[in-house]
C-alpha positions as a printed Julia matrix, in Angstrom:
454×3 Matrix{Float64}:
   0.0    0.0     0.0
   1.47   3.35   -1.01
   1.69   6.38    1.24
  -0.37   8.36   -1.29
  -3.26   5.88   -1.19
  -3.26   5.85    2.6
  -3.63   9.62    2.61
  -6.77   9.45    0.43
  -9.29   8.28    3.02
  -7.96   8.02    6.57
 -11.48   7.32    7.8
 -11.75   3.9     6.12
  -8.28   2.69    4.95
  -5.93   0.68    7.16
  -3.1    3.03    8.08
   0.36   1.67    8.88
   1.74   3.65   11.81
   5.42   3.41   12.72
   6.14   4.18   16.38
   9.82   4.88   17.06
   9.96   4.6    20.88
  12.47   2.9    23.2
  10.25   2.88   26.33
   8.21  -0.39   26.37
   5.62   1.1    28.71
   5.0    4.11   26.48
   4.87   1.85   23.4
   2.25  -0.39   25.06
   0.2    2.65   26.07
   0.23   4.02   22.5
  -0.81   0.61   21.19
  -3.77   0.48   23.61
  -4.85   4.02   22.71
  -4.86   3.25   18.99
  -6.81   0.05   19.58
  -9.35   1.86   21.76
  -9.92   4.95   19.63
  -8.92   3.75   16.16
 -11.7    1.3    15.45
  -9.31  -1.14   13.81
  -8.03   1.43   11.32
  -4.42   1.44   12.5
  -1.73  -1.19   12.05
   1.06  -0.36   14.5
   4.71  -1.27   14.03
   7.43  -0.38   16.52
  11.15   0.4    16.42
  13.29   1.13   19.49
  16.11   2.95   17.66
  16.09   5.71   15.08
  18.35   3.7    12.79
  15.92   0.78   12.8
  13.03   3.16   12.14
  14.81   4.74    9.19
  15.5    1.3     7.73
  11.8    0.44    8.02
  10.84   3.68    6.24
  12.84   2.72    3.18
   9.96   0.51    2.01
   7.79   3.6     1.55
   4.6    1.97    2.85
   4.24   3.75    6.19
   1.31   6.14    6.46
   2.4    8.06    9.58
   5.31   8.21   12.05
   5.0    8.68   15.83
   8.49   9.8    16.86
  10.01   9.99   20.32
  12.86  12.49   20.33
  14.83  10.77   23.1
  16.21   7.56   21.61
  19.33   5.5    22.39
  20.98   6.53   19.12
  19.62  10.09   18.73
  18.43  12.94   20.93
  16.35  16.1    20.59
  15.66  18.02   17.4
  18.29  16.05   15.45
  16.06  12.99   15.79
  13.23  14.74   13.99
  15.57  16.29   11.39
  16.98  12.88   10.4
  13.53  11.28   10.17
  12.11  14.17    8.15
  15.05  14.09    5.74
  14.36  10.39    5.13
  10.6   10.74    4.48
   9.62  14.41    3.97
   6.25  13.39    2.49
   5.16  11.17    5.39
   3.39  12.99    8.25
   5.42  12.92   11.49
   3.96  13.53   14.95
   6.57  14.2    17.62
   6.12  12.52   21.03
   7.94  13.89   24.05
   7.88  13.53   27.78
   8.65  17.25   28.15
   6.37  20.25   27.45
   9.2   22.15   25.77
   7.51  25.05   23.94
  10.64  26.15   22.11
  11.35  22.64   20.83
   7.7   22.13   19.9
   7.66  25.35   17.88
  10.89  24.5    16.09
   9.84  20.98   15.07
   6.45  22.13   13.78
   8.04  25.01   11.87
  10.49  22.6    10.25
   7.82  20.16    9.07
   6.35  18.14   11.95
   2.57  17.9    11.85
   2.23  18.15   15.65
   4.05  17.92   18.98
   2.36  15.86   21.71
   3.32  15.58   25.37
   2.95  11.94   26.46
   1.51  12.75   29.86
  -1.36  14.71   28.27
  -2.42  12.0    25.84
  -5.6    9.97   25.68
  -7.02   7.82   22.89
  -9.31  10.55   21.51
  -6.54  13.17   21.37
  -4.1   10.76   19.73
  -6.51   9.48   17.06
  -7.8   12.96   16.28
  -4.25  14.29   15.96
  -3.3   11.46   13.61
  -6.36  12.09   11.44
  -5.64  15.83   11.19
  -1.94  15.19   10.51
  -2.7   12.91    7.56
  -5.26  15.37    6.16
  -2.88  18.32    6.48
  -0.05  16.4     4.85
  -2.32  15.35    2.0
  -3.3   19.0     1.48
   0.35  20.07    1.53
   1.21  17.5    -1.13
  -1.66  18.64   -3.33
  -0.57  22.23   -2.94
   2.94  21.44   -4.16
   1.5   21.19   -7.73
  -0.7   24.26   -7.01
   2.51  26.13   -6.05
   3.74  25.74   -9.64
   0.47  27.24  -10.85
   0.81  30.02   -8.27
   4.2   31.02   -9.64
   3.42  30.69  -13.37
  -0.25  31.62  -13.81
  -0.93  34.81  -15.79
  -3.49  36.1   -13.26
  -2.43  37.95  -10.15
  -2.91  35.88   -6.97
  -3.08  37.67   -3.64
  -3.5   35.99   -0.25
  -4.39  38.14    2.77
  -5.08  37.59    6.44
  -8.41  38.47    8.01
  -7.32  42.1     8.43
  -6.73  42.43    4.7
  -2.95  42.41    5.03
  -1.09  40.77    2.14
   0.82  37.59    3.08
   1.39  36.05   -0.38
   1.81  37.65   -3.79
   2.72  35.88   -7.04
   4.91  37.15   -9.94
   1.84  37.96  -12.06
   0.6   40.28   -9.28
   4.03  41.94   -9.26
   3.76  42.62  -12.99
   0.17  43.79  -12.73
   0.58  46.23   -9.84
   4.27  47.09  -10.25
   5.25  46.18   -6.66
   7.63  43.42   -5.6
   6.16  41.1    -2.98
   8.5   42.45   -0.29
   7.08  45.94   -0.87
   3.48  44.92   -0.16
   4.0   42.23    2.48
   1.78  42.95    5.51
   0.3   46.02    3.78
  -3.46  46.19    3.25
  -5.25  45.93   -0.07
  -6.21  49.58    0.29
  -2.68  50.31   -0.94
  -3.7   48.99   -4.35
  -7.46  49.28   -4.89
  -9.23  52.62   -5.04
 -12.86  51.84   -5.82
 -15.18  48.87   -6.32
 -17.01  49.32   -9.64
 -19.42  46.42   -9.29
 -19.63  43.02   -7.67
 -21.78  40.2    -6.37
 -21.49  37.92   -3.34
 -22.67  34.35   -3.79
 -21.85  31.23   -1.74
 -19.13  33.05    0.22
 -17.44  34.05   -3.06
 -17.21  37.7    -4.17
 -16.65  38.51   -7.84
 -16.55  41.91   -9.48
 -14.51  44.73  -10.97
 -12.3   47.3    -9.23
 -10.14  50.25  -10.03
  -6.52  49.9    -8.92
  -3.43  52.1    -8.85
  -0.04  50.83   -9.99
   3.22  51.74   -8.31
   3.96  54.28  -11.05
   0.64  56.05  -10.35
  -1.23  54.88  -13.45
  -4.79  53.68  -13.05
  -6.18  50.33  -14.15
  -9.23  48.09  -13.91
  -9.14  44.5   -12.7
 -11.58  41.62  -12.63
 -11.32  39.97   -9.21
 -12.64  36.88   -7.45
 -12.26  36.63   -3.66
 -12.63  33.3    -1.84
 -12.31  32.74    1.93
 -10.12  29.76    2.91
 -11.2   27.77    5.98
  -9.27  25.53    8.36
 -10.28  22.03    9.44
 -12.74  23.51   11.93
 -14.55  25.54    9.26
 -13.14  28.86   10.51
 -11.98  31.39    7.91
  -8.22  31.68    8.25
  -7.09  33.53    5.1
  -8.58  35.15    2.01
  -7.57  34.1    -1.5
  -7.96  36.57   -4.38
  -7.42  36.16   -8.14
  -7.18  39.35  -10.23
  -6.99  39.86  -13.98
  -6.0   43.17  -15.56
  -8.84  44.2   -17.92
  -7.73  47.79  -18.43
  -7.2   47.42  -22.19
 -10.53  45.64  -22.61
 -12.34  48.4   -20.75
 -10.65  51.05  -22.87
 -11.78  49.18  -25.99
 -15.34  49.02  -24.67
 -15.31  52.76  -24.0
 -14.04  53.45  -27.53
 -16.75  51.21  -28.95
 -19.37  53.0   -26.88
 -18.13  56.38  -28.1
 -18.28  55.14  -31.69
 -21.81  53.87  -31.11
 -22.97  57.21  -29.73
 -21.31  59.07  -32.61
 -23.04  56.8   -35.13
 -26.32  57.23  -33.29
 -26.11  61.01  -33.39
 -25.16  60.91  -37.09
 -28.2   58.77  -37.85
 -30.48  61.05  -35.86
 -29.15  64.06  -37.78
 -29.78  62.24  -41.06
 -33.29  61.28  -40.02
 -34.09  64.84  -38.95
 -32.95  66.06  -42.36
 -35.28  63.54  -44.04
 -38.15  64.61  -41.77
 -37.59  68.26  -42.67
 -37.78  67.38  -46.37
 -41.26  65.9   -45.91
 -42.56  68.78  -43.82
 -41.31  71.39  -46.3
 -43.34  69.68  -49.03
 -46.55  69.25  -46.98
 -47.41  72.34  -44.89
 -50.36  70.66  -43.17
 -48.24  67.89  -41.73
 -45.48  70.31  -40.66
 -44.63  69.33  -37.06
 -46.85  66.22  -37.26
 -43.95  63.74  -37.29
 -42.19  65.59  -34.46
 -45.33  65.64  -32.27
 -46.08  61.98  -32.99
 -42.49  61.15  -32.0
 -42.77  63.05  -28.71
 -46.02  61.26  -27.8
 -44.71  57.83  -28.88
 -41.56  58.34  -26.79
 -43.66  59.38  -23.77
 -45.71  56.18  -24.1
 -42.57  54.04  -24.55
 -40.95  55.57  -21.48
 -44.09  55.03  -19.38
 -44.18  51.38  -20.51
 -40.53  50.85  -19.53
 -39.24  49.81  -22.94
 -35.55  49.12  -23.46
 -33.17  51.82  -24.68
 -32.92  49.99  -28.02
 -36.73  49.93  -28.47
 -36.96  53.57  -27.41
 -34.37  54.67  -29.98
 -36.12  52.66  -32.71
 -39.46  54.34  -31.94
 -37.85  57.77  -31.82
 -36.23  57.5   -35.24
 -39.2   55.75  -36.85
 -41.51  58.46  -35.53
 -39.44  61.23  -37.08
 -39.74  59.71  -40.59
 -42.89  57.59  -40.41
 -44.51  59.63  -43.23
 -41.43  59.78  -45.48
 -43.28  57.65  -48.03
 -45.56  60.62  -48.74
 -42.85  62.07  -51.01
 -44.26  59.76  -53.7
 -47.82  61.11  -53.31
 -48.85  64.07  -55.49
 -48.98  67.33  -53.54
 -52.49  68.09  -54.81
 -53.77  65.01  -53.01
 -51.9   65.72  -49.78
 -53.05  69.35  -49.69
 -56.57  68.83  -51.04
 -59.37  70.6   -49.18
 -62.47  68.64  -48.4
 -63.23  64.95  -48.74
 -60.84  62.84  -50.78
 -62.03  60.07  -53.12
 -61.53  56.34  -52.59
 -58.94  56.3   -55.35
 -57.04  59.16  -53.74
 -57.19  57.42  -50.36
 -55.79  54.24  -51.91
 -52.86  56.29  -53.2
 -52.28  57.75  -49.7
 -52.34  54.23  -48.24
 -49.19  53.39  -50.2
 -47.01  55.69  -48.08
 -46.0   53.1   -45.4
 -44.68  50.75  -48.08
 -42.95  53.56  -49.99
 -41.37  54.73  -46.75
 -40.17  51.2   -46.04
 -38.54  51.04  -49.49
 -36.55  54.19  -48.73
 -35.55  53.32  -45.17
 -34.6   49.68  -45.68
 -31.58  50.86  -47.68
 -30.2   52.6   -44.59
 -28.34  50.29  -42.15
 -29.99  51.37  -38.92
 -29.12  49.46  -35.73
 -32.89  49.51  -35.02
 -35.85  48.11  -37.05
 -36.86  51.58  -38.25
 -38.04  50.48  -41.71
 -40.25  47.71  -40.28
 -41.84  50.06  -37.72
 -42.67  52.56  -40.47
 -44.1   49.79  -42.65
 -46.44  48.63  -39.86
 -47.6   51.9   -38.29
 -51.01  51.79  -40.02
 -51.71  48.12  -39.2
 -54.59  47.34  -36.79
 -55.13  44.47  -34.35
 -58.18  43.11  -36.19
 -56.38  43.01  -39.54
 -58.23  46.02  -41.02
 -55.08  48.12  -41.37
 -52.67  48.48  -44.25
 -50.55  47.77  -46.25
 -50.25  44.09  -45.18
 -53.42  43.58  -43.16
 -51.44  42.21  -40.21
 -53.19  41.15  -37.03
 -52.21  41.5   -33.37
 -49.42  38.92  -33.12
 -47.8   39.99  -36.38
 -47.42  43.66  -35.44
 -44.33  44.93  -33.63
 -44.89  46.6   -30.27
 -43.03  49.7   -31.5
 -45.43  49.94  -34.47
 -48.44  49.56  -32.14
 -47.16  52.49  -30.07
 -46.52  54.61  -33.15
 -50.02  53.78  -34.5
 -51.74  55.08  -31.36
 -49.57  58.22  -31.25
 -50.26  58.85  -34.95
 -54.05  58.56  -34.55
 -54.16  60.8   -31.49
 -52.01  63.53  -33.07
 -53.92  63.4   -36.37
 -57.33  63.74  -34.68
 -56.16  66.49  -32.36
 -54.7   68.63  -35.17
 -56.09  70.5   -38.19
 -56.18  68.74  -41.55
 -56.93  70.11  -45.03
 -60.19  68.17  -45.13
 -61.37  69.01  -41.56
 -60.64  71.1   -38.47
 -59.0   69.66  -35.36
 -61.26  67.3   -33.37
 -59.36  67.8   -30.09
 -57.61  65.59  -27.54
 -60.82  64.4   -25.86
 -62.16  62.98  -29.11
 -58.79  61.37  -29.86
 -58.62  59.69  -26.43
 -62.23  58.57  -26.81
 -61.33  56.92  -30.13
 -58.42  54.89  -28.78
 -60.31  53.98  -25.6
 -63.4   52.83  -27.52
 -61.3   50.7   -29.88
 -58.72  49.39  -27.39
 -58.3   45.68  -28.02
 -60.06  45.98  -31.42
 -57.93  48.33  -33.48
 -55.32  49.42  -30.93
 -53.19  47.54  -28.42
 -55.07  47.83  -25.09
 -51.99  48.48  -22.95
 -50.67  51.11  -25.35
 -54.09  52.82  -25.48
 -54.34  52.86  -21.68
 -50.82  54.23  -21.26
 -51.45  56.91  -23.88
 -54.55  58.08  -22.0
 -52.57  58.03  -18.75
 -49.75  60.23  -20.03
 -52.32  62.89  -20.96
 -54.63  62.62  -17.95
 -52.2   61.77  -15.13
 -48.85  63.01  -16.46
 -50.17  66.19  -18.07
 -48.6   65.54  -21.5
 -49.42  68.17  -24.16
 -49.05  68.05  -27.94
 -46.98  71.14  -28.74
């Protein structure tokens, strides 16, 4: 049985324990304690001299060593040093008849898993100490491979105590922050980080983004995960943090956002120029597209639409009648009732507008919204006769805003009917022609929010 396999599950595997002890009485007592508290898990072998014990360890099948420091052929700390040099990967528990604090501290610092005073032992203490020693040694062995990762990983690794003072710091952290580990040892994280940008805490693990300051004074942004490390009793002993420098990525995101806003403003300027062209040609609809846009945006805001939907409605509203450039001016400006033929010509403007706008690469579905703004829930609209499920929400909003503005304003063929009549129309036909939620919100922005068409 290998040492490694014995470390895996000390609760169930048979563990070979080598006791190096020259006092027969103490050896018998240890044997009785292991039998009483071990539940048959320990197989004890004994050696009375260090030399004999070291010979036995050559076979590499011992799971743990109980070592008396006072032996016929070796005394004191040298006894431990020789045993540890022989089997550095086997857990060693020192046994002593003396409560020598200095010696206990030295042996533990140099690699012993524990230091036990014989007169203070009982079966529970001994078995528990053995179990913890094997677990700790197993963890140490696993961390030897983790140590290679610690030194070579590209992310900065920072280990702090519970006061936030840095106790470990890998080469990647040195490169990231510009400080050597000796310069930050025992200093708090406040030396490095200036502000938490965002973060979430879940299952004892914090993850988020922070601003940090390098040694040379330059600012950066890092992505950080913080994990508390617990001891065998479940108590948090240290805090483990992994940080990645995302400064360049954030700068790229900001540049992209600036480009997006610049493109957005350019498109809005272009759309406004198109809207002005329509209004210059048709004096009776001058301001109509602008007022419809203002009302549609007020409805969209009240409904809590996304920024993308809001922008799409805004631009579509400004040019929703652009297709009227194909309609003869004498029809658009005609006084009095228009004929069925003339109305059929007017009904082509959503499709004509779509043909113009679909050639422009908007980041929003502007052309589709314009195409659908005269569709109705019951399928009686035009140009496609779409019904409820086939009509975009943005187009439903624009349809209500268009009807309300048109009824409330003067037209060549009739005087203004007023806001009350317009709200009565959309309320009466909510769920039939107009989306019920949109109709209700439209009425609310006038009645409760005091919106005015200006």
